[in-house]
N, C-alpha and C positions, 0 to 999 in steps of 0.2 A: 504494500500500500504506500502511495506517495505521501511525503510529509507536506505540511501546510505550505511551506515556502515553495515547493515544487508545484503544488496546485495553483498557487498565486501566479507563478511564472507561466504556467500553462495557460491560465486565463488571460494574463496580460499579453502573452505571445500571439494570441488569436485576435487581438484588437488591431485596428489600423494604426499606422505610424502617427505618433503624437497623441494618441488617445490617453486621456487621464485615467488613472487608477486611484481609487480611494477606498478606505476601509468600509464605508457604507455599501459600496458596490460589491464587496466580497463577503458579506455576512452569510451567504449561503455555504461558505467554505468552513466556517468555524465561529467561535465567539469573538467579540470585539477586541478584547485585550490581547488575545493570541494573534489576531490579524494585525493589530497595531505593532506589536513586537516583531512579527515576521517582516512587515513592510520596512520597519526601521533597520533590521538586520540586512535585508536585501539591498537597501540603499547604502549601508556601510560597506558592503562587499562589491558595490558597483554594478549590481545586476539590475537595479532600478535607479532612476535619478529623482531626487526629491525636488519637485518644482515649487512647492509652497507648503504651507501648513496642511498636512493631511493629504496632499496631492502628489502623486508620483507618475512618472512616465518611463516607458521602456527605452533604453538606449538602442540605437540602430547600428547593427553590425554589418559591415560591408567589406569589400576587398582591401580597403585601406585602414581597417580597424573599426573601432567603436566611436560613435559620435552621438551627440544629443539630437533629438528629432527636430524637424522643421519647426521653428518658433511659431510661425503663422498657424500651422495645423494644431500645435499643442495649445496655443491660446484659444483657438476656436473650440477645441475639445473641452478645455477648462470652462469656457463660457456655457457650453451645453450642460456640463456636469453641474454647475452652480445655478443654471437658469438665469443667467445674466446676459445683457447685451454688451458685447465688447467689440470695439471698432478701432481702426488705426487713428492716431492723433491728427489734429488739424495740420500740423507741419508735414506729416507723412502724406496726407491727402493733397496738400498744395503741391508737394513735390511730384506725386504720381499724376496729377492733372497738369503738370508743367506750368504752374503759376509761379514757381520759384525754382531756382537752381540749387538752393540750399538743401543739403541732404542731412536729415536728422542724425545726430551722433548717437543718441540713446534711443532704444526701442521703447516707445511710450504708446499705450493704448488707452482709450477712454472706456469707462465701464459704468453700468447702471448700479453696480455693487459698490462695496467700500474700496478705498484706495489701498493698495498693497504692492509688494514686489514679488516677483517669481524668478526662479533661476532655472535655466536649461543648460546644464553643463557650466561653462564659464560665461554664458550669455545671460545678462540680467534684464528682465522686462519689467517696466513699471506700469501698473494699472492705476489710472487716476479716475476718481469719481467725477462724472461730468453732468452738467445740467441736461434735462430731458431734450431740449431743442438741439443739442449737439449729437444726439443719438437717433434723431428722426431719420427715417428711411434706411437705417442701419448700413448694410453693405452695398446699397444701390449707388450708382454714379451720382445721383442727385444728393444723396446723403454725404458722400465724399465732398461734393461741392459746398455743402452747408458747413462742414467742419473746416474746410480750407478757407472759406470766407470768414468764419469766426476767428481763425488764427491770423489771417491777414489784417483784420480790423476794419473799422468804418472808413478810415482814410484811404484804404486801397480797394474797397469793395466795388466801387463803380468801374474801375479799370479792369478788375478781375472778372466782373460779370460780363463785360463786353467780349472778353476772350472766351469765357465759358459758353456764352450764347452761340459762338461759332463752333466750339469743340464738342459740346454735348449734343447728342441726338435730340431731335425735336421732342420726342417722348420723354427723355430724361430732363430736358429743360422745363417741360410742362409739369413734371413731378416736382421740380424745385419750386415753381410758381405756386403749385397747389399746396405746398407745405408752408406758405407764407403765414397763415394764422398761428402757427406754432413757433415762429421765430421772434427774436427780440425786435423791437420797433425799428432800430437803425437798419437792421438787415432786411426786414420786411419792406421798408421803404426803398432800399437799394434794389432789391429783386423786382419789386413792382415797377420801378422806374426803368429797369433794363428790359422787362417783359413788354412794356407798352411804348417803348421808344423806337 
């Protein structure tokens, strides 16, 4: 019969890359205290990576050795596990939409949950609690545009919206305009002005 650690690893090995493993999700394998202890020991031995309090991910083994899973996949798996909305920060959104050439140095995501840090190997990811308007339309292009505009601020919004009106599809820009009631006044005015000019 397999030990608890081996059953945990068999379960974790069947999950997609970056999927989060927590003690609550393993209660079918044993009691909570034994599972917590087994997870801790597996992390000490390097068989699991402790991403945050009570959350672990499997390292990925390839031809060139072992590495942490893709941060994007792991963060999204964590969001599903916790039932939170987690999206890239406004700086990352502005960069991906080519509204700035600045590349964010730190990995920052906005969340509907509490602020915290997670680590994936040597990579540290910061989760920051964000106001609801910055999480509108989640991972849609219009949602990225909202976060980018929020990061750029009111003084740069008009110029950025002219660029976005050309770059976003008409459907995505219409989604941005439809989200106006949920946005702060300065941003709602800028989006309305860009939509009807």
